[in-house]
A tleap script that builds the chain and sets N, CA, C and O, in Angstrom:
source leaprc.protein.ff14SB
mol = sequence {
  NMET SER ASP PHE MET CYS TRP LEU TYR ASP
  HIE TYR ILE HIE PRO TYR LEU GLN SER GLN
  PRO MET ASP ASP GLY ASP THR PHE ARG ARG
  SER LEU LEU GLU SER GLY VAL THR PRO GLU
  GLN ARG ALA ASP VAL GLU ALA VAL LEU ARG
  CYS CYS ALA CYS GLN SER PHE LEU LEU GLY
  LEU ARG THR GLY ALA GLY LEU GLY GLU LEU
  CLEU
}
set mol.1.N position { 0.842 -1.160 0.000 }
set mol.1.CA position { 0.000 0.000 0.000 }
set mol.1.C position { 0.896 1.234 0.000 }
set mol.1.O position { 1.955 1.239 0.629 }
set mol.2.N position { 0.481 2.256 -0.690 }
set mol.2.CA position { 1.296 3.464 -0.794 }
set mol.2.C position { 1.306 4.241 0.524 }
set mol.2.O position { 0.447 4.052 1.386 }
set mol.3.N position { 2.296 5.111 0.652 }
set mol.3.CA position { 2.385 5.949 1.849 }
set mol.3.C position { 1.147 6.828 1.995 }
set mol.3.O position { 0.666 7.065 3.103 }
set mol.4.N position { 0.636 7.309 0.852 }
set mol.4.CA position { -0.556 8.156 0.917 }
set mol.4.C position { -1.754 7.380 1.451 }
set mol.4.O position { -2.509 7.901 2.272 }
set mol.5.N position { -1.937 6.147 0.998 }
set mol.5.CA position { -3.072 5.354 1.469 }
set mol.5.C position { -2.926 5.034 2.961 }
set mol.5.O position { -3.918 5.012 3.690 }
set mol.6.N position { -1.698 4.786 3.413 }
set mol.6.CA position { -1.480 4.569 4.855 }
set mol.6.C position { -1.852 5.823 5.637 }
set mol.6.O position { -2.500 5.740 6.681 }
set mol.7.N position { -1.444 6.978 5.134 }
set mol.7.CA position { -1.779 8.234 5.796 }
set mol.7.C position { -3.289 8.454 5.787 }
set mol.7.O position { -3.874 8.837 6.801 }
set mol.8.N position { -3.916 8.211 4.639 }
set mol.8.CA position { -5.355 8.399 4.514 }
set mol.8.C position { -6.106 7.486 5.480 }
set mol.8.O position { -7.081 7.903 6.105 }
set mol.9.N position { -5.652 6.253 5.598 }
set mol.9.CA position { -6.303 5.327 6.527 }
set mol.9.C position { -6.165 5.829 7.961 }
set mol.9.O position { -7.142 5.863 8.709 }
set mol.10.N position { -4.957 6.216 8.338 }
set mol.10.CA position { -4.705 6.649 9.721 }
set mol.10.C position { -5.444 7.935 10.085 }
set mol.10.O position { -5.869 8.098 11.229 }
set mol.11.N position { -5.601 8.850 9.127 }
set mol.11.CA position { -6.159 10.166 9.441 }
set mol.11.C position { -7.611 10.375 9.003 }
set mol.11.O position { -8.232 11.356 9.411 }
set mol.12.N position { -8.159 9.490 8.195 }
set mol.12.CA position { -9.521 9.695 7.715 }
set mol.12.C position { -10.381 8.429 7.850 }
set mol.12.O position { -11.437 8.456 8.481 }
set mol.13.N position { -9.927 7.331 7.258 }
set mol.13.CA position { -10.764 6.133 7.189 }
set mol.13.C position { -10.936 5.501 8.565 }
set mol.13.O position { -12.063 5.234 8.981 }
set mol.14.N position { -9.842 5.259 9.275 }
set mol.14.CA position { -9.919 4.611 10.588 }
set mol.14.C position { -10.723 5.441 11.596 }
set mol.14.O position { -11.590 4.886 12.270 }
set mol.15.N position { -10.468 6.749 11.726 }
set mol.15.CA position { -11.307 7.520 12.654 }
set mol.15.C position { -12.789 7.493 12.284 }
set mol.15.O position { -13.653 7.467 13.161 }
set mol.16.N position { -13.076 7.498 10.987 }
set mol.16.CA position { -14.479 7.421 10.562 }
set mol.16.C position { -15.092 6.084 10.974 }
set mol.16.O position { -16.202 6.045 11.503 }
set mol.17.N position { -14.371 4.994 10.731 }
set mol.17.CA position { -14.893 3.684 11.097 }
set mol.17.C position { -15.101 3.568 12.601 }
set mol.17.O position { -16.082 2.972 13.047 }
set mol.18.N position { -14.195 4.126 13.381 }
set mol.18.CA position { -14.314 4.070 14.837 }
set mol.18.C position { -15.488 4.901 15.350 }
set mol.18.O position { -16.032 4.612 16.416 }
set mol.19.N position { -15.880 5.927 14.603 }
set mol.19.CA position { -16.965 6.803 15.052 }
set mol.19.C position { -18.350 6.237 14.744 }
set mol.19.O position { -19.351 6.767 15.227 }
set mol.20.N position { -18.422 5.184 13.957 }
set mol.20.CA position { -19.712 4.616 13.590 }
set mol.20.C position { -20.284 3.807 14.754 }
set mol.20.O position { -19.562 3.043 15.394 }
set mol.21.N position { -21.580 3.973 15.031 }
set mol.21.CA position { -22.181 3.221 16.140 }
set mol.21.C position { -22.245 1.731 15.806 }
set mol.21.O position { -22.429 1.342 14.652 }
set mol.22.N position { -22.087 0.907 16.846 }
set mol.22.CA position { -22.173 -0.547 16.683 }
set mol.22.C position { -23.407 -1.047 17.416 }
set mol.22.O position { -23.718 -0.584 18.514 }
set mol.23.N position { -24.104 -1.992 16.807 }
set mol.23.CA position { -25.229 -2.608 17.508 }
set mol.23.C position { -24.695 -3.705 18.435 }
set mol.23.O position { -23.485 -3.916 18.519 }
set mol.24.N position { -25.582 -4.385 19.115 }
set mol.24.CA position { -25.167 -5.401 20.084 }
set mol.24.C position { -24.386 -6.539 19.426 }
set mol.24.O position { -23.424 -7.047 20.003 }
set mol.25.N position { -24.791 -6.934 18.238 }
set mol.25.CA position { -24.099 -8.014 17.539 }
set mol.25.C position { -22.678 -7.627 17.167 }
set mol.25.O position { -21.750 -8.421 17.321 }
set mol.26.N position { -22.508 -6.399 16.675 }
set mol.26.CA position { -21.169 -5.927 16.330 }
set mol.26.C position { -20.287 -5.836 17.567 }
set mol.26.O position { -19.117 -6.218 17.529 }
set mol.27.N position { -20.839 -5.335 18.654 }
set mol.27.CA position { -20.084 -5.220 19.896 }
set mol.27.C position { -19.668 -6.596 20.401 }
set mol.27.O position { -18.541 -6.773 20.864 }
set mol.28.N position { -20.568 -7.567 20.315 }
set mol.28.CA position { -20.270 -8.923 20.752 }
set mol.28.C position { -19.156 -9.536 19.912 }
set mol.28.O position { -18.218 -10.120 20.456 }
set mol.29.N position { -19.252 -9.406 18.586 }
set mol.29.CA position { -18.233 -9.980 17.708 }
set mol.29.C position { -16.879 -9.318 17.924 }
set mol.29.O position { -15.851 -9.995 17.914 }
set mol.30.N position { -16.866 -8.011 18.118 }
set mol.30.CA position { -15.606 -7.311 18.374 }
set mol.30.C position { -14.990 -7.781 19.692 }
set mol.30.O position { -13.776 -7.968 19.780 }
set mol.31.N position { -15.816 -7.969 20.704 }
set mol.31.CA position { -15.332 -8.457 21.987 }
set mol.31.C position { -14.737 -9.855 21.854 }
set mol.31.O position { -13.686 -10.141 22.428 }
set mol.32.N position { -15.403 -10.722 21.101 }
set mol.32.CA position { -14.872 -12.065 20.872 }
set mol.32.C position { -13.525 -12.005 20.166 }
set mol.32.O position { -12.597 -12.734 20.516 }
set mol.33.N position { -13.428 -11.146 19.187 }
set mol.33.CA position { -12.179 -11.018 18.436 }
set mol.33.C position { -11.053 -10.513 19.330 }
set mol.33.O position { -9.946 -11.050 19.292 }
set mol.34.N position { -11.321 -9.498 20.126 }
set mol.34.CA position { -10.287 -8.916 20.964 }
set mol.34.C position { -9.832 -9.860 22.068 }
set mol.34.O position { -8.669 -9.821 22.470 }
set mol.35.N position { -10.725 -10.705 22.565 }
set mol.35.CA position { -10.348 -11.586 23.661 }
set mol.35.C position { -9.834 -12.943 23.191 }
set mol.35.O position { -9.237 -13.684 23.973 }
set mol.36.N position { -10.057 -13.271 21.936 }
set mol.36.CA position { -9.732 -14.613 21.472 }
set mol.36.C position { -8.526 -14.735 20.571 }
set mol.36.O position { -8.289 -15.805 20.010 }
set mol.37.N position { -7.759 -13.677 20.413 }
set mol.37.CA position { -6.600 -13.750 19.528 }
set mol.37.C position { -5.341 -13.291 20.267 }
set mol.37.O position { -5.402 -12.546 21.245 }
set mol.38.N position { -4.217 -13.757 19.772 }
set mol.38.CA position { -2.935 -13.335 20.327 }
set mol.38.C position { -2.584 -11.955 19.773 }
set mol.38.O position { -3.181 -11.525 18.786 }
set mol.39.N position { -1.639 -11.260 20.381 }
set mol.39.CA position { -1.229 -9.954 19.837 }
set mol.39.C position { -0.738 -10.035 18.390 }
set mol.39.O position { -0.958 -9.108 17.611 }
set mol.40.N position { -0.081 -11.124 18.029 }
set mol.40.CA position { 0.375 -11.283 16.643 }
set mol.40.C position { -0.805 -11.424 15.693 }
set mol.40.O position { -0.812 -10.844 14.607 }
set mol.41.N position { -1.801 -12.197 16.108 }
set mol.41.CA position { -2.997 -12.361 15.285 }
set mol.41.C position { -3.772 -11.055 15.180 }
set mol.41.O position { -4.324 -10.741 14.126 }
set mol.42.N position { -3.814 -10.295 16.270 }
set mol.42.CA position { -4.503 -9.005 16.247 }
set mol.42.C position { -3.836 -8.067 15.240 }
set mol.42.O position { -4.522 -7.340 14.521 }
set mol.43.N position { -2.501 -8.080 15.186 }
set mol.43.CA position { -1.781 -7.258 14.211 }
set mol.43.C position { -2.124 -7.693 12.792 }
set mol.43.O position { -2.271 -6.854 11.904 }
set mol.44.N position { -2.252 -9.005 12.574 }
set mol.44.CA position { -2.642 -9.511 11.255 }
set mol.44.C position { -4.055 -9.065 10.889 }
set mol.44.O position { -4.307 -8.669 9.751 }
set mol.45.N position { -4.975 -9.130 11.849 }
set mol.45.CA position { -6.357 -8.704 11.605 }
set mol.45.C position { -6.388 -7.216 11.261 }
set mol.45.O position { -7.093 -6.805 10.339 }
set mol.46.N position { -5.630 -6.414 11.996 }
set mol.46.CA position { -5.573 -4.972 11.717 }
set mol.46.C position { -5.004 -4.701 10.329 }
set mol.46.O position { -5.469 -3.794 9.639 }
set mol.47.N position { -4.001 -5.478 9.909 }
set mol.47.CA position { -3.415 -5.294 8.581 }
set mol.47.C position { -4.430 -5.633 7.489 }
set mol.47.O position { -4.521 -4.933 6.481 }
set mol.48.N position { -5.184 -6.698 7.694 }
set mol.48.CA position { -6.214 -7.077 6.718 }
set mol.48.C position { -7.311 -6.026 6.679 }
set mol.48.O position { -7.780 -5.659 5.602 }
set mol.49.N position { -7.725 -5.538 7.847 }
set mol.49.CA position { -8.748 -4.494 7.910 }
set mol.49.C position { -8.277 -3.235 7.195 }
set mol.49.O position { -9.040 -2.618 6.452 }
set mol.50.N position { -7.026 -2.854 7.416 }
set mol.50.CA position { -6.459 -1.673 6.761 }
set mol.50.C position { -6.495 -1.833 5.242 }
set mol.50.O position { -6.904 -0.920 4.525 }
set mol.51.N position { -6.068 -2.990 4.761 }
set mol.51.CA position { -6.042 -3.234 3.313 }
set mol.51.C position { -7.451 -3.216 2.722 }
set mol.51.O position { -7.687 -2.577 1.697 }
set mol.52.N position { -8.386 -3.915 3.365 }
set mol.52.CA position { -9.766 -3.969 2.851 }
set mol.52.C position { -10.437 -2.601 2.891 }
set mol.52.O position { -11.152 -2.236 1.958 }
set mol.53.N position { -10.215 -1.846 3.956 }
set mol.53.CA position { -10.824 -0.526 4.065 }
set mol.53.C position { -10.288 0.407 2.985 }
set mol.53.O position { -11.051 1.164 2.386 }
set mol.54.N position { -8.995 0.360 2.735 }
set mol.54.CA position { -8.410 1.234 1.708 }
set mol.54.C position { -8.892 0.844 0.316 }
set mol.54.O position { -9.196 1.711 -0.503 }
set mol.55.N position { -8.961 -0.451 0.049 }
set mol.55.CA position { -9.441 -0.895 -1.259 }
set mol.55.C position { -10.914 -0.543 -1.441 }
set mol.55.O position { -11.331 -0.186 -2.543 }
set mol.56.N position { -11.693 -0.638 -0.392 }
set mol.56.CA position { -13.107 -0.251 -0.467 }
set mol.56.C position { -13.250 1.241 -0.721 }
set mol.56.O position { -14.103 1.664 -1.501 }
set mol.57.N position { -12.416 2.040 -0.064 }
set mol.57.CA position { -12.425 3.482 -0.285 }
set mol.57.C position { -12.104 3.804 -1.743 }
set mol.57.O position { -12.780 4.620 -2.369 }
set mol.58.N position { -11.067 3.155 -2.280 }
set mol.58.CA position { -10.689 3.392 -3.679 }
set mol.58.C position { -11.788 2.941 -4.633 }
set mol.58.O position { -12.035 3.602 -5.642 }
set mol.59.N position { -12.446 1.834 -4.333 }
set mol.59.CA position { -13.564 1.374 -5.160 }
set mol.59.C position { -14.681 2.403 -5.163 }
set mol.59.O position { -15.285 2.665 -6.203 }
set mol.60.N position { -14.956 2.985 -4.007 }
set mol.60.CA position { -15.978 4.034 -3.933 }
set mol.60.C position { -15.611 5.243 -4.766 }
set mol.60.O position { -16.471 5.835 -5.419 }
set mol.61.N position { -14.336 5.618 -4.751 }
set mol.61.CA position { -13.896 6.740 -5.586 }
set mol.61.C position { -14.070 6.428 -7.066 }
set mol.61.O position { -14.575 7.250 -7.831 }
set mol.62.N position { -13.648 5.241 -7.455 }
set mol.62.CA position { -13.754 4.863 -8.876 }
set mol.62.C position { -15.212 4.780 -9.312 }
set mol.62.O position { -15.563 5.231 -10.403 }
set mol.63.N position { -16.046 4.216 -8.481 }
set mol.63.CA position { -17.473 4.088 -8.808 }
set mol.63.C position { -18.101 5.467 -8.904 }
set mol.63.O position { -18.848 5.748 -9.842 }
set mol.64.N position { -17.805 6.326 -7.943 }
set mol.64.CA position { -18.345 7.680 -7.978 }
set mol.64.C position { -17.891 8.455 -9.203 }
set mol.64.O position { -18.674 9.196 -9.798 }
set mol.65.N position { -16.629 8.286 -9.584 }
set mol.65.CA position { -16.124 8.971 -10.772 }
set mol.65.C position { -16.811 8.456 -12.024 }
set mol.65.O position { -17.103 9.231 -12.935 }
set mol.66.N position { -17.074 7.150 -12.076 }
set mol.66.CA position { -17.747 6.580 -13.227 }
set mol.66.C position { -19.199 6.982 -13.321 }
set mol.66.O position { -19.732 7.107 -14.423 }
set mol.67.N position { -19.847 7.186 -12.202 }
set mol.67.CA position { -21.256 7.586 -12.210 }
set mol.67.C position { -21.436 9.056 -12.507 }
set mol.67.O position { -22.528 9.479 -12.887 }
set mol.68.N position { -20.379 9.854 -12.340 }
set mol.68.CA position { -20.481 11.280 -12.576 }
set mol.68.C position { -20.965 11.618 -13.980 }
set mol.68.O position { -21.693 12.593 -14.169 }
set mol.69.N position { -20.571 10.829 -14.954 }
set mol.69.CA position { -20.996 11.063 -16.342 }
set mol.69.C position { -22.478 10.760 -16.533 }
set mol.69.O position { -23.139 11.375 -17.369 }
set mol.70.N position { -22.996 9.817 -15.762 }
set mol.70.CA position { -24.403 9.414 -15.914 }
set mol.70.C position { -25.360 10.337 -15.175 }
set mol.70.O position { -26.542 10.408 -15.510 }
set mol.71.N position { -24.857 11.034 -14.183 }
set mol.71.CA position { -25.754 11.880 -13.382 }
set mol.71.C position { -25.859 13.214 -13.990 }
set mol.71.O position { -26.567 14.076 -13.469 }
savepdb mol mol.pdb
quit
């Protein structure tokens, strides 16, 4: 991942995701994840989350740019 995407994740995407409300099911699953993995596994989960969130953000940009001509 590029340095810009790492910066964007740290300063925009991650804070946005953290600010979103979670329902009881989300809270339960997050609790299970945090209590059931080793620190090494948690780092792996965070790396996967970072990659997926950045790719999803880029997909949204590309989709929005493509729809601009149709709107």
